[in-house]
TORKOL-4160 file (C-alpha; in steps of 0.2 Angstrom, whole numbers, padded with zeros to 4 digits, m for minus):
311
<pt num="1" X="0000" Y="0000" Z="0000"/>
<pt num="2" X="0014" Y="0012" Z="0004"/>
<pt num="3" X="0023" Y="0009" Z="m0012"/>
<pt num="4" X="0006" Y="0012" Z="m0021"/>
<pt num="5" X="0005" Y="0029" Z="m0012"/>
<pt num="6" X="0022" Y="0033" Z="m0017"/>
<pt num="7" X="0019" Y="0029" Z="m0035"/>
<pt num="8" X="0002" Y="0038" Z="m0036"/>
<pt num="9" X="0011" Y="0053" Z="m0028"/>
<pt num="10" X="0024" Y="0053" Z="m0041"/>
<pt num="11" X="0011" Y="0052" Z="m0055"/>
<pt num="12" X="0001" Y="0066" Z="m0048"/>
<pt num="13" X="0017" Y="0077" Z="m0047"/>
<pt num="14" X="0021" Y="0074" Z="m0065"/>
<pt num="15" X="0003" Y="0077" Z="m0070"/>
<pt num="16" X="0003" Y="0093" Z="m0060"/>
<pt num="17" X="0019" Y="0099" Z="m0069"/>
<pt num="18" X="0011" Y="0095" Z="m0086"/>
<pt num="19" X="m0004" Y="0105" Z="m0081"/>
<pt num="20" X="0006" Y="0120" Z="m0076"/>
<pt num="21" X="0016" Y="0119" Z="m0092"/>
<pt num="22" X="0000" Y="0119" Z="m0102"/>
<pt num="23" X="m0007" Y="0133" Z="m0091"/>
<pt num="24" X="0009" Y="0143" Z="m0095"/>
<pt num="25" X="0007" Y="0140" Z="m0114"/>
<pt num="26" X="m0011" Y="0147" Z="m0113"/>
<pt num="27" X="m0005" Y="0162" Z="m0102"/>
<pt num="28" X="0008" Y="0165" Z="m0116"/>
<pt num="29" X="m0005" Y="0164" Z="m0129"/>
<pt num="30" X="m0015" Y="0177" Z="m0120"/>
<pt num="31" X="0000" Y="0188" Z="m0118"/>
<pt num="32" X="0004" Y="0186" Z="m0137"/>
<pt num="33" X="m0014" Y="0189" Z="m0143"/>
<pt num="34" X="m0015" Y="0205" Z="m0132"/>
<pt num="35" X="0001" Y="0211" Z="m0140"/>
<pt num="36" X="m0005" Y="0206" Z="m0157"/>
<pt num="37" X="m0021" Y="0215" Z="m0155"/>
<pt num="38" X="m0012" Y="0231" Z="m0150"/>
<pt num="39" X="0000" Y="0230" Z="m0165"/>
<pt num="40" X="m0015" Y="0227" Z="m0177"/>
<pt num="41" X="m0025" Y="0241" Z="m0170"/>
<pt num="42" X="m0011" Y="0254" Z="m0171"/>
<pt num="43" X="m0005" Y="0248" Z="m0188"/>
<pt num="44" X="m0023" Y="0251" Z="m0194"/>
<pt num="45" X="m0023" Y="0268" Z="m0188"/>
<pt num="46" X="m0034" Y="0265" Z="m0173"/>
<pt num="47" X="m0030" Y="0271" Z="m0155"/>
<pt num="48" X="m0018" Y="0262" Z="m0145"/>
<pt num="49" X="m0024" Y="0252" Z="m0130"/>
<pt num="50" X="m0022" Y="0260" Z="m0113"/>
<pt num="51" X="m0011" Y="0250" Z="m0103"/>
<pt num="52" X="m0009" Y="0261" Z="m0088"/>
<pt num="53" X="m0025" Y="0256" Z="m0079"/>
<pt num="54" X="m0028" Y="0240" Z="m0070"/>
<pt num="55" X="m0043" Y="0234" Z="m0079"/>
<pt num="56" X="m0049" Y="0232" Z="m0097"/>
<pt num="57" X="m0056" Y="0246" Z="m0107"/>
<pt num="58" X="m0074" Y="0246" Z="m0113"/>
<pt num="59" X="m0068" Y="0250" Z="m0130"/>
<pt num="60" X="m0055" Y="0236" Z="m0131"/>
<pt num="61" X="m0054" Y="0228" Z="m0148"/>
<pt num="62" X="m0061" Y="0211" Z="m0152"/>
<pt num="63" X="m0045" Y="0202" Z="m0150"/>
<pt num="64" X="m0045" Y="0205" Z="m0131"/>
<pt num="65" X="m0060" Y="0193" Z="m0130"/>
<pt num="66" X="m0049" Y="0179" Z="m0137"/>
<pt num="67" X="m0036" Y="0184" Z="m0125"/>
<pt num="68" X="m0048" Y="0183" Z="m0111"/>
<pt num="69" X="m0053" Y="0165" Z="m0116"/>
<pt num="70" X="m0035" Y="0160" Z="m0116"/>
<pt num="71" X="m0032" Y="0168" Z="m0099"/>
<pt num="72" X="m0047" Y="0160" Z="m0091"/>
<pt num="73" X="m0042" Y="0143" Z="m0097"/>
<pt num="74" X="m0025" Y="0146" Z="m0091"/>
<pt num="75" X="m0031" Y="0150" Z="m0073"/>
<pt num="76" X="m0043" Y="0135" Z="m0073"/>
<pt num="77" X="m0028" Y="0124" Z="m0077"/>
<pt num="78" X="m0018" Y="0132" Z="m0063"/>
<pt num="79" X="m0032" Y="0128" Z="m0051"/>
<pt num="80" X="m0032" Y="0110" Z="m0057"/>
<pt num="81" X="m0013" Y="0109" Z="m0056"/>
<pt num="82" X="m0014" Y="0115" Z="m0038"/>
<pt num="83" X="m0026" Y="0102" Z="m0034"/>
<pt num="84" X="m0016" Y="0088" Z="m0041"/>
<pt num="85" X="0000" Y="0096" Z="m0034"/>
<pt num="86" X="m0008" Y="0096" Z="m0016"/>
<pt num="87" X="m0014" Y="0078" Z="m0018"/>
<pt num="88" X="0004" Y="0072" Z="m0023"/>
<pt num="89" X="0011" Y="0080" Z="m0007"/>
<pt num="90" X="m0003" Y="0072" Z="0004"/>
<pt num="91" X="0001" Y="0055" Z="m0004"/>
<pt num="92" X="0020" Y="0057" Z="m0002"/>
<pt num="93" X="0017" Y="0060" Z="0017"/>
<pt num="94" X="0006" Y="0044" Z="0018"/>
<pt num="95" X="0019" Y="0034" Z="0008"/>
<pt num="96" X="0034" Y="0040" Z="0019"/>
<pt num="97" X="0023" Y="0039" Z="0035"/>
<pt num="98" X="0029" Y="0057" Z="0040"/>
<pt num="99" X="0027" Y="0075" Z="0037"/>
<pt num="100" X="0031" Y="0077" Z="0018"/>
<pt num="101" X="0045" Y="0089" Z="0021"/>
<pt num="102" X="0060" Y="0079" Z="0023"/>
<pt num="103" X="0071" Y="0082" Z="0008"/>
<pt num="104" X="0075" Y="0095" Z="m0006"/>
<pt num="105" X="0062" Y="0087" Z="m0018"/>
<pt num="106" X="0048" Y="0088" Z="m0005"/>
<pt num="107" X="0054" Y="0106" Z="0000"/>
<pt num="108" X="0054" Y="0112" Z="m0018"/>
<pt num="109" X="0037" Y="0105" Z="m0021"/>
<pt num="110" X="0030" Y="0113" Z="m0005"/>
<pt num="111" X="0037" Y="0130" Z="m0010"/>
<pt num="112" X="0030" Y="0129" Z="m0027"/>
<pt num="113" X="0013" Y="0125" Z="m0021"/>
<pt num="114" X="0013" Y="0139" Z="m0009"/>
<pt num="115" X="0018" Y="0151" Z="m0023"/>
<pt num="116" X="0004" Y="0145" Z="m0034"/>
<pt num="117" X="m0009" Y="0146" Z="m0020"/>
<pt num="118" X="m0003" Y="0164" Z="m0016"/>
<pt num="119" X="m0005" Y="0169" Z="m0034"/>
<pt num="120" X="m0022" Y="0162" Z="m0035"/>
<pt num="121" X="m0028" Y="0171" Z="m0020"/>
<pt num="122" X="m0020" Y="0187" Z="m0026"/>
<pt num="123" X="m0028" Y="0185" Z="m0043"/>
<pt num="124" X="m0045" Y="0183" Z="m0036"/>
<pt num="125" X="m0043" Y="0200" Z="m0027"/>
<pt num="126" X="m0035" Y="0208" Z="m0043"/>
<pt num="127" X="m0041" Y="0199" Z="m0059"/>
<pt num="128" X="m0032" Y="0212" Z="m0069"/>
<pt num="129" X="m0015" Y="0205" Z="m0064"/>
<pt num="130" X="m0018" Y="0189" Z="m0074"/>
<pt num="131" X="m0005" Y="0193" Z="m0087"/>
<pt num="132" X="0008" Y="0191" Z="m0073"/>
<pt num="133" X="0003" Y="0173" Z="m0072"/>
<pt num="134" X="0015" Y="0168" Z="m0086"/>
<pt num="135" X="0030" Y="0175" Z="m0076"/>
<pt num="136" X="0024" Y="0167" Z="m0060"/>
<pt num="137" X="0022" Y="0150" Z="m0068"/>
<pt num="138" X="0039" Y="0150" Z="m0076"/>
<pt num="139" X="0050" Y="0149" Z="m0061"/>
<pt num="140" X="0037" Y="0137" Z="m0053"/>
<pt num="141" X="0039" Y="0125" Z="m0068"/>
<pt num="142" X="0058" Y="0126" Z="m0068"/>
<pt num="143" X="0059" Y="0122" Z="m0050"/>
<pt num="144" X="0047" Y="0108" Z="m0051"/>
<pt num="145" X="0057" Y="0101" Z="m0066"/>
<pt num="146" X="0073" Y="0102" Z="m0056"/>
<pt num="147" X="0063" Y="0094" Z="m0041"/>
<pt num="148" X="0057" Y="0080" Z="m0051"/>
<pt num="149" X="0074" Y="0076" Z="m0059"/>
<pt num="150" X="0090" Y="0082" Z="m0050"/>
<pt num="151" X="0082" Y="0084" Z="m0033"/>
<pt num="152" X="0071" Y="0069" Z="m0033"/>
<pt num="153" X="0072" Y="0056" Z="m0018"/>
<pt num="154" X="0061" Y="0041" Z="m0015"/>
<pt num="155" X="0049" Y="0041" Z="m0001"/>
<pt num="156" X="0058" Y="0036" Z="0015"/>
<pt num="157" X="0058" Y="0040" Z="0033"/>
<pt num="158" X="0070" Y="0054" Z="0039"/>
<pt num="159" X="0085" Y="0052" Z="0050"/>
<pt num="160" X="0082" Y="0053" Z="0069"/>
<pt num="161" X="0089" Y="0071" Z="0070"/>
<pt num="162" X="0074" Y="0077" Z="0059"/>
<pt num="163" X="0061" Y="0067" Z="0069"/>
<pt num="164" X="0054" Y="0081" Z="0078"/>
<pt num="165" X="0038" Y="0091" Z="0079"/>
<pt num="166" X="0049" Y="0106" Z="0075"/>
<pt num="167" X="0051" Y="0099" Z="0057"/>
<pt num="168" X="0032" Y="0102" Z="0055"/>
<pt num="169" X="0033" Y="0120" Z="0063"/>
<pt num="170" X="0049" Y="0127" Z="0056"/>
<pt num="171" X="0050" Y="0119" Z="0039"/>
<pt num="172" X="0032" Y="0121" Z="0035"/>
<pt num="173" X="0032" Y="0140" Z="0039"/>
<pt num="174" X="0049" Y="0143" Z="0030"/>
<pt num="175" X="0042" Y="0133" Z="0014"/>
<pt num="176" X="0026" Y="0144" Z="0014"/>
<pt num="177" X="0035" Y="0160" Z="0017"/>
<pt num="178" X="0048" Y="0156" Z="0003"/>
<pt num="179" X="0034" Y="0151" Z="m0009"/>
<pt num="180" X="0024" Y="0167" Z="m0005"/>
<pt num="181" X="0040" Y="0178" Z="m0007"/>
<pt num="182" X="0043" Y="0171" Z="m0025"/>
<pt num="183" X="0027" Y="0180" Z="m0031"/>
<pt num="184" X="0033" Y="0198" Z="m0025"/>
<pt num="185" X="0050" Y="0194" Z="m0032"/>
<pt num="186" X="0043" Y="0191" Z="m0049"/>
<pt num="187" X="0031" Y="0206" Z="m0047"/>
<pt num="188" X="0046" Y="0218" Z="m0043"/>
<pt num="189" X="0056" Y="0212" Z="m0057"/>
<pt num="190" X="0041" Y="0216" Z="m0069"/>
<pt num="191" X="0038" Y="0232" Z="m0060"/>
<pt num="192" X="0056" Y="0238" Z="m0064"/>
<pt num="193" X="0055" Y="0232" Z="m0082"/>
<pt num="194" X="0038" Y="0242" Z="m0083"/>
<pt num="195" X="0046" Y="0258" Z="m0076"/>
<pt num="196" X="0062" Y="0257" Z="m0086"/>
<pt num="197" X="0053" Y="0260" Z="m0103"/>
<pt num="198" X="0063" Y="0246" Z="m0111"/>
<pt num="199" X="0056" Y="0232" Z="m0121"/>
<pt num="200" X="0040" Y="0242" Z="m0123"/>
<pt num="201" X="0032" Y="0230" Z="m0135"/>
<pt num="202" X="0035" Y="0216" Z="m0122"/>
<pt num="203" X="0030" Y="0226" Z="m0106"/>
<pt num="204" X="0015" Y="0235" Z="m0112"/>
<pt num="205" X="0003" Y="0221" Z="m0109"/>
<pt num="206" X="0008" Y="0220" Z="m0091"/>
<pt num="207" X="m0002" Y="0228" Z="m0077"/>
<pt num="208" X="0002" Y="0246" Z="m0073"/>
<pt num="209" X="0018" Y="0249" Z="m0063"/>
<pt num="210" X="0008" Y="0254" Z="m0048"/>
<pt num="211" X="m0002" Y="0238" Z="m0049"/>
<pt num="212" X="0014" Y="0228" Z="m0049"/>
<pt num="213" X="0021" Y="0237" Z="m0034"/>
<pt num="214" X="0005" Y="0235" Z="m0024"/>
<pt num="215" X="0005" Y="0216" Z="m0029"/>
<pt num="216" X="0023" Y="0214" Z="m0022"/>
<pt num="217" X="0020" Y="0224" Z="m0006"/>
<pt num="218" X="0003" Y="0215" Z="m0002"/>
<pt num="219" X="0011" Y="0198" Z="m0002"/>
<pt num="220" X="0027" Y="0203" Z="0006"/>
<pt num="221" X="0018" Y="0210" Z="0021"/>
<pt num="222" X="0010" Y="0193" Z="0023"/>
<pt num="223" X="0025" Y="0183" Z="0020"/>
<pt num="224" X="0037" Y="0193" Z="0031"/>
<pt num="225" X="0029" Y="0188" Z="0048"/>
<pt num="226" X="0029" Y="0170" Z="0043"/>
<pt num="227" X="0047" Y="0171" Z="0038"/>
<pt num="228" X="0051" Y="0179" Z="0055"/>
<pt num="229" X="0042" Y="0165" Z="0064"/>
<pt num="230" X="0051" Y="0152" Z="0054"/>
<pt num="231" X="0068" Y="0159" Z="0059"/>
<pt num="232" X="0062" Y="0160" Z="0077"/>
<pt num="233" X="0056" Y="0142" Z="0076"/>
<pt num="234" X="0072" Y="0136" Z="0068"/>
<pt num="235" X="0082" Y="0144" Z="0082"/>
<pt num="236" X="0071" Y="0135" Z="0096"/>
<pt num="237" X="0074" Y="0119" Z="0086"/>
<pt num="238" X="0093" Y="0122" Z="0085"/>
<pt num="239" X="0093" Y="0125" Z="0104"/>
<pt num="240" X="0084" Y="0108" Z="0107"/>
<pt num="241" X="0095" Y="0099" Z="0094"/>
<pt num="242" X="0112" Y="0107" Z="0095"/>
<pt num="243" X="0112" Y="0116" Z="0112"/>
<pt num="244" X="0112" Y="0134" Z="0105"/>
<pt num="245" X="0099" Y="0145" Z="0098"/>
<pt num="246" X="0111" Y="0153" Z="0085"/>
<pt num="247" X="0128" Y="0147" Z="0078"/>
<pt num="248" X="0130" Y="0157" Z="0062"/>
<pt num="249" X="0129" Y="0141" Z="0052"/>
<pt num="250" X="0129" Y="0146" Z="0033"/>
<pt num="251" X="0111" Y="0142" Z="0032"/>
<pt num="252" X="0106" Y="0153" Z="0047"/>
<pt num="253" X="0117" Y="0167" Z="0041"/>
<pt num="254" X="0110" Y="0169" Z="0024"/>
<pt num="255" X="0092" Y="0167" Z="0031"/>
<pt num="256" X="0095" Y="0181" Z="0043"/>
<pt num="257" X="0103" Y="0192" Z="0029"/>
<pt num="258" X="0087" Y="0188" Z="0018"/>
<pt num="259" X="0076" Y="0193" Z="0034"/>
<pt num="260" X="0086" Y="0210" Z="0035"/>
<pt num="261" X="0084" Y="0213" Z="0017"/>
<pt num="262" X="0065" Y="0211" Z="0018"/>
<pt num="263" X="0064" Y="0221" Z="0033"/>
<pt num="264" X="0073" Y="0235" Z="0024"/>
<pt num="265" X="0061" Y="0233" Z="0009"/>
<pt num="266" X="0046" Y="0236" Z="0020"/>
<pt num="267" X="0054" Y="0251" Z="0028"/>
<pt num="268" X="0059" Y="0257" Z="0011"/>
<pt num="269" X="0042" Y="0255" Z="0004"/>
<pt num="270" X="0035" Y="0267" Z="0017"/>
<pt num="271" X="0049" Y="0280" Z="0015"/>
<pt num="272" X="0047" Y="0295" Z="0003"/>
<pt num="273" X="0059" Y="0294" Z="m0011"/>
<pt num="274" X="0061" Y="0275" Z="m0010"/>
<pt num="275" X="0044" Y="0269" Z="m0013"/>
<pt num="276" X="0046" Y="0265" Z="m0031"/>
<pt num="277" X="0062" Y="0260" Z="m0040"/>
<pt num="278" X="0074" Y="0259" Z="m0025"/>
<pt num="279" X="0062" Y="0249" Z="m0014"/>
<pt num="280" X="0058" Y="0236" Z="m0029"/>
<pt num="281" X="0077" Y="0234" Z="m0031"/>
<pt num="282" X="0078" Y="0229" Z="m0012"/>
<pt num="283" X="0064" Y="0217" Z="m0014"/>
<pt num="284" X="0073" Y="0209" Z="m0029"/>
<pt num="285" X="0089" Y="0207" Z="m0018"/>
<pt num="286" X="0078" Y="0198" Z="m0005"/>
<pt num="287" X="0072" Y="0186" Z="m0018"/>
<pt num="288" X="0089" Y="0183" Z="m0024"/>
<pt num="289" X="0095" Y="0179" Z="m0006"/>
<pt num="290" X="0081" Y="0167" Z="m0004"/>
<pt num="291" X="0086" Y="0158" Z="m0021"/>
<pt num="292" X="0104" Y="0159" Z="m0016"/>
<pt num="293" X="0100" Y="0151" Z="0001"/>
<pt num="294" X="0089" Y="0137" Z="m0007"/>
<pt num="295" X="0102" Y="0132" Z="m0021"/>
<pt num="296" X="0120" Y="0137" Z="m0016"/>
<pt num="297" X="0119" Y="0135" Z="0003"/>
<pt num="298" X="0109" Y="0119" Z="0003"/>
<pt num="299" X="0118" Y="0110" Z="m0011"/>
<pt num="300" X="0136" Y="0117" Z="m0011"/>
<pt num="301" X="0141" Y="0124" Z="0006"/>
<pt num="302" X="0144" Y="0112" Z="0020"/>
<pt num="303" X="0136" Y="0116" Z="0037"/>
<pt num="304" X="0124" Y="0109" Z="0050"/>
<pt num="305" X="0110" Y="0109" Z="0039"/>
<pt num="306" X="0118" Y="0100" Z="0024"/>
<pt num="307" X="0112" Y="0083" Z="0029"/>
<pt num="308" X="0094" Y="0088" Z="0027"/>
<pt num="309" X="0095" Y="0101" Z="0013"/>
<pt num="310" X="0082" Y="0110" Z="0023"/>
<pt num="311" X="0079" Y="0127" Z="0030"/>
């Protein structure tokens, strides 16, 4: 029975990745059709579409209805993928008979699911942000591909050092926080592209710069307290396991650096003169620190966390 759970978990994981890829293709088609619609309209001597507002214009060309269909189908597939993804994680836990966050494969899967759920929740609040879905799905698909190939590990019990309820508390919260922070990282990158005026033909179908800035800020203010709690829970677990709350292990150090950067972002976001471009650069730096901690520190640098490959 346990082997069957593991098999079905792997199949659901592959199915979820396939659905996400198809959803990304549909979002890409939506993006391309919107750009083509603008090019056709302007080339015919008609008025250019207004890309500064967050919502569709009532006088939008007929091509937008086609883009709308592609976008809605893409979102529906993302929801389906999220259901399959969540089911694969549940079955993984049943197969391993433990909390399904015991290795890099499982950690990657959980981070990506958190990012997808955060994106769907934000999309429900701000439907006009749907064109960003293509760029949210891209890193998710890449991470899941790496998770299912390079990082894959068979379902098995974890070593005694990880058999603690703090695994559930610390690793779950850091996974959720990291997944949430992926979305504002992407939004801030797109915000900087939108404000720069470069690649105008590519960027003009994105939501307005202000909408992207709000998207990044709203998710970060939710993720930052979770990330703070995850670091505190990790320190408590470290005291129980290693006899000290903090030892400046490489994983701990980079996690703290990322925390400082995100604290600086939230401060900069509320500071006059930093609210736009400079604050977004700080947010991108925080996202870069999360990625660096996930890949380089977990997989290259030797430390107390190396045996687990976990946060």
